[in-house]
N, C-alpha and C positions, 0 to 999 in steps of 0.2 A: 395837764401837767405830767411830764415824764418822770417815772419813779426810777431812782437809781437801782441798778441790779444788786447793789450791796447795801441797800437801805436797812434791811433786817440785821445784817452784820453790824453796821454802825450803831444801830439802836441797842443791840446786845452789849457792845463794848461800852457805850455810854452808861448803860446800867451798871456794868462792872466797875466803872470808874466812880460812879456815885456810891456804890457799896464800899469801895476802898476808903472813900472820904468819910462816910457815915460810921463805918465800923472801926476806923483807925488802924487798918492793917492792909498789907499788900494783897492784891488779888491778881489772878492770872486767868487769861482766856483759854479757850480750847486752841488746838494747833491750827494755824492758818496756812493755806498754800500761798504761793508767791503772788498770785493775782489778788487774793484777799488782803495780803499784807500791803500791797501797793495802794489798795483802796483805803485801808485803815490808816496808813501814814499820811494821807491827805487831811485827816481829821485829828489824828493822834501822832504827830511827828515825834521821833525819839528825843528825849530830854532827860533831865535828872530824875524825873518822876515816871517816865514812860520808856520801857525797855522791851526790845524784841529779842526773844531768846528761844533757841531750838535745842539747847543742851550742849552745843559745841560751836566753835567759830565756823562760819560758812554754811550752817544748816540751811536747808531750803524751806522746810516747814518750821514755823516759829509760833510762839505764843506771845501775846501782848501782856506785859507785866506792868500793872499800875502800882507803883511803889508809894507807900504812904509817908515814909520818912526818908530823908536823904541817905541815911546810913543803913537802910533796910534793903538788903539784896536777897532776902529769903525767897526761894522759889522751889517748887517741889518736882522739877523735871528730873527724871531718873533715866538711867541707861540699863537695859536688860541685855544679857548675852546668853547664847546657847551654843554649845559645841555640836557639830553635826558630822556624820560620817557619810560622805557623798561618793564613796567608791562604787556603789551599785545603783544609786539613784540621785541624780543631781537635782537640786532645787534652786529656784531663782526668785526674783522680786514678785512675779505673778503668783507663785505658789504661796509665798508668805502672806501676800495681800488676800488671797483666797481663804487661807486659814483664819485670818483675822475677821473677814467678812462672814465666815460661817458661824462665828460667835456672836453675830449681830451687833458688832461694834461699829459705831460711827467713825468715818475716816478722820474726823476732827479730833478723835480721842488719842491719836498717836502721831508722832513726828516722823523723822527720817528712819528708814531701816534698810539694811543691806546685808549681803553675804560677803564676808571678807576672806579672800584666798580660798574659797570653797570649803572652809572648815568652821567658821564662826559667824553666827547671826548676831547683829547688833540692832537694837530697837529702842528709840527714845519715846518716852511717854510720861504721864503724870504719875506721882507716887501711888495714888488710889488705883489707877488703871494697871499699874505695874503689879500690884498685889493680886489683882484679878487674873492677869495674864499668866503669872507664875503658877496659879492653880489650874487654869482652864486651857491654856494654849500648850497642849502636850503632844500634838501631832501636826506635822506639815506634810501634806501628801501622804506618802507611805512611811515617812520617817518619824520616829518617836523623838521628841525634844523635851528638854528641861531647862527652862529659863531661870536665871538668877540675876540679882542686881549687882552691878559692878561699880566701884568708885571711880574707875577710869572714865575718861571722856574721849572715846575713839572718834576719829574724824573720817568721814566718808571721802574717798578719793573719786572725783568725777573725771572720767576719761574724755579727752577732747582731741580734735584734729585741727592743726593750724594750717591755713592755706591762704593763697593770694588770689584775688580776682580783679579784673578790670571793670570799673563801673563808670557810668556816664556822669554821675554826680552823687552827692551825699543825701539826696532826697530819698525818702522811704520807698517810693515806688521804684526808683532806679535800683536800689539795693535788693528789694524783694524780687524784682524781675531777674536780676543776676543770680541770686541764690536759688530761686525756684525754677530757673531756666524757662522763663515766660517772657512774653512781650510786655512792654510798658503798660499797654491798655489792660492786659489780663491781670497784671499786678495791681493796677488801680481797682479793678473789679473785686479782687480778693480783699483789698483793704476796705472797700465800701461794704463788703459782705461780713465784716467782722472776723475775718480769718487770720488776721495778722496782729500781733501784739508787740509793743515796744515797751521794754522794762515792765512787762506783765500787765500792761494796760492796753485795751483795744485801741488800735490806731484809728483815728477819725479822718485825718487829712493825708492824702497821698503825697503832698509836697512838704510834709514835716521833715526837718533835717535830723539826721542821726548823729549823735555825739559819740566821741570815743568812749568805749566801755559799755555802751548800751546793749541790752539783750533784745534780740529780734526773734520772735517765735512765729513760725509760719505753719499753719495747719497742713498736715500731710507731708511736710518737708523737714521739720525739725527745729531745733533751737540753736541760734548762732549768737556770738558776741562780736560786735564790730569793734575792732581794735584801732582802726584809724588809717590815715593815708600814709603809704610808704613813699611814693613819689608819683610823678606824672609822666605820661608818655609824650612822645614828640607831637602827638595830635591833641595834647592837653586833656587826655582822659586820665582818670585816677586809678592808680594801682593801690588797692586797699587790702588790708589783712584782716582775717576773720578766724574765730575759733568755732568749731562745730561740736556740740555734745554728741558723744557716741553711745 
């Protein structure tokens, strides 16, 4: 029998849900990436009692909140901020991640983080981890930083490129072949090798149709959103519109 790659995750979430019921209070998971969220939603779809929250609308990393009562929205997700002077040393996502990893923090302990306009770092995490980071995360690279909690809920802006492509059909292999500049056969091999994800779940069938708004992630090529058909050519091929994450 094949074990689901997310079996441990589902088991931990089921335990959290049981705790919420037994203790009569809201419980929250660690932060999940988009692939983990997709797996979790198959067992715990959003409802009045199950909420996915990353601290702000559109967050990519989110926690699963098991609410015990309909009017209980309590959750301890906080946002930390730190002003930085990057006139002499610029820092980016990799630098921040490296500083967090140097503190031996699990990646599930924090949510989205980014540098805004080169002067302010924002980082979402739990209240308990926030207290730890305010004390311990004092350097990123060669820069000294001081994090504090903010009541604001800043939103990360994801930069994208909108473009058009001519595709043979809305089948996954046709779209992957176009976006990755491969033959149809090569695209099918990538899908069979588990290198392509649709809406953060590994594609299993090359002939699966892509719907408007779905996310297509291709290993080594990037992440795209299929926006849909614009029109057809005289030869009945599809002119489709996409967004690419930059």
